N, C-alpha and C positions, 0 to 999 in steps of 0.2 A: 444422674442431672444434676441432685441437688447439690453435688460437691461443685459443681460450675456455677452455680447460682453467686450473684454477688448482690447483698442485698443489706442497705445501711437507712437507717429511719434515724434523721434527725430534728433536733426540736430547736424552734426560731429562738433568739434570746439566750440559748444555752450554747447549743454545736455550731451556731451561724449568727449572724447580725446581733453581736453580744451587747453592743453599746446601742442599739433601736428599741426604744422605748415601746414602740407598737408593735414590734416582733416580741419582745417580752411579755406583752400584756394578751395578744392574740395565741400565743403557744401553738403556732401553727407547724404540723408536721410537713417534713419533705423526703420524699423517698429516693435512693438511686439505686436502681435495679441492672442489673447486666451479666456478662457472662464473665467468669474470672480467666478462662481460656484465651477466650480474644480479646481481652481487655476493653471492653465495650460495655457503655452502659446508657440507659435513659435517666430524666430527673423528672420526678413528677412533683409537679404543684411548685416552681423554682419560684421562690419571691424573697422580696428584704434586702437580701443583700447574694445578689448573683454570683460575683466575684469569688466570694467566700464558699458557695458552694461548687463552683468550678474548681478553686484549689483543692478543697476535700477530696473531690474527684480524682484530681491530677496526684496528690498524696499518695492516693492507693492505685496509682498507675493506670487509671481507668482514662477511657477517652470518651466524652459525652457525645452519643451519636443522635439524638434527639430528646424531645420533651413530650410529655403525657400531662393533660389539666382534666381533674377531677371534675371542674365546673368554671364556670366565668367570674366569681367574685376576685375582687382586687386583691384581697388576701391570698391567693390563691395562683394567680397569673398575672398579678399587678395591674394598676391603676389607680385613682383617686378615691381615697374612703375617708371619711370623719377629719376631713382637711389635710388627709396625709397624703403623699402621693408614694406610693408603694412600687419599687421595683418588680421587674416579671418577667414574661417571655421577650417583650420587646428589647428589653437589657439583652437578655440572653441572645435576640440574635443578633444585635451589635457586636455580639463577642464571635459567634460562629452561625453557618449556616447549616440548622439542621431545622427537619420537620418536627411541628408541633401537631401532636395527636389529640384530636379533641371528638366530642360526640357529634354528628350532624347536627342534630337539633341546636348545639350551643353555639353554632359557628358564628352568628350574626351578633348574639350577645359578646362573645370573647371581641371581637373587632370593634366594638363600641366602646367595651370597657377598656381594652389594652391599646388600641390603635394602631395594631399592626395589621399589613395585609391581608385581605383573605386568601392569598396566593403562598400565605406561609404556613396555612393551617391544611392538615391532612384529614380531611373528613371521614369518620368510623361510623357503621351500624353496630348494633350489640351483638356480638359473636364473633366479630373479627378479633383477629390476633396481629400484635407487633411482634416481631422475631428480633431478639437483641442477642446475637450471635447464634447460639444454639439454644437460648431462652425463651419459650413463649408466652407471652403477657397475653391473658385474654380480657377481651373488653366486655362489661356487662352496663346497658344502659339502666341507670336507676333513677328515673325522674321523681320529682316531689320537691328537692330541697331548690333545684331549677329544673328548666326543662330537660337539659340534657345532660345532668349529671351522670357522671358515669364512675363506677368501680375498676378495679385491674386484680385480676385473680393469675397469680405466680405460684402454681405448684400447690402448696397448701396454705398460701399465704394471701389474703385478700388485704388489698389497701383499699379501704372503703371511703374517704375523701369525707365528705359531709355528709353521706347517706345516711350512714350508722356510726355513732360513737360508742362507746363501751357502756357510757349511762346516757341515754338519749339518742336524739336522731336531729339533723339537721332541722333548724325552723322551716315552718310552714308559711309563714304569713307576710312572707316577702315577694317583692315584683318576679314571677314566673313560677312562683312556688305553687304546690298542689296537695292538699292532704290526703286525696284518694289515692293520687298517684304514688305518695310517698306508703301509705299502707302497701300496695301492692309490691314496690319495690324492698322494701325491709322483709316481706314474706318471701320474696324470691331469693333473697340473700340467705334466709332462713334456711331454705331448703337446701345450702349447699351442708358438706359433711359436717359435724359436730366437731370434729380435729382442726378443720379450717380456723388459720390463726386471724383475726382482726387486727388490723394495724389501722387508726381513724387518722383524720384529717387534722384532730386537734387534741390534746393533752386535758381534756375535760377530767379526767378523774386519776387516779395514783398510780394503776398500772399503765404503763405504754401500749400494752398490747393484751388479748385473752383469746381464749378458744371459743369458737363460736358457739359450741355446747354452754359455757359459763355464762356467756353474753345472751342469749335467748331467757336461761334461767333467772340472770339479775337485772336485766335491763328492763325498766319499766315499761318501754315502748312495745313489748311485745306482753304484755298483761291482757289488752282487749282481748275476746275470743272472737271477735267480729269486724267487720268494715266498719259497721253501724255503732258497734263499740267504741271503737278507735275514733270514728269522727265526732262523737261526742266528747270525747278527751281531747282532740288535737286539732278539729276541725275548725275551730275560732280563729 
C-alpha cells in the first residue's frame, strides 16, 4: 500500500501563494494525500491560493475528492485574520463540490470563521477513517489548541496540524484553547510508534518533518513529567 500512497507537503509562500506576504509570514504547510492508482486525493488545510493548490494536484494528474481541516483558524481553512482575508474552503467549494471533513466539535467554529454552510461539512468523531481510493486516513481528535483540532495518520505519517510542531505546540491562550486538553493530546500522539514521521502545520523549525522518537527527545513540550508540571509551564 505504501507504493500507492500519494503524499505531498507544500509550503505556503514557497510552493504556492508565492507572492502572498501573509502566506510567506505564516509558513503554513498544506498536504495532498491520495492513491496513486485511482488518482484521487484530498487536500489538508487548503488556504491562501486555492487555485495554485488545485493546479499542483492537476499537474500530478490527481483529482481532488475532498478536503480535511485540522482546525478552524483562518490560516488553515480561510477567513479573516489580522486584517487579511485568506482564501480557504469556501473558495475550494466554489470550484468543486467535495466534502470538507472536520471534527464534530469544530463544526460551529468552522462555519463562523469561513462562512460555509454546515451542510458542506462532514463531521467526524475520533477514530473515524476517511478512505481515498484504497488509502486509509485515520482521524485523531486532539483538542487543546482548539476544541476540535484533529490530526491525520496515514500509515507511518502523522499530519499533526497545530497540535504538535517539531519544536513546541499550538498556542493554548486563544479562544477555545485548553492547556489541560493539550497535555492529554500531546501524550496521545507521543504513544504512536517512534518511527511515525511527524508532518506539522507550520515550518517553525529547519527540518520539515521528523520521526516521533526524535521529536519526543528534543521538543520542550515533552519535558514536564506530569500534567501538574506541564500546567506550571504552559497553563498561563
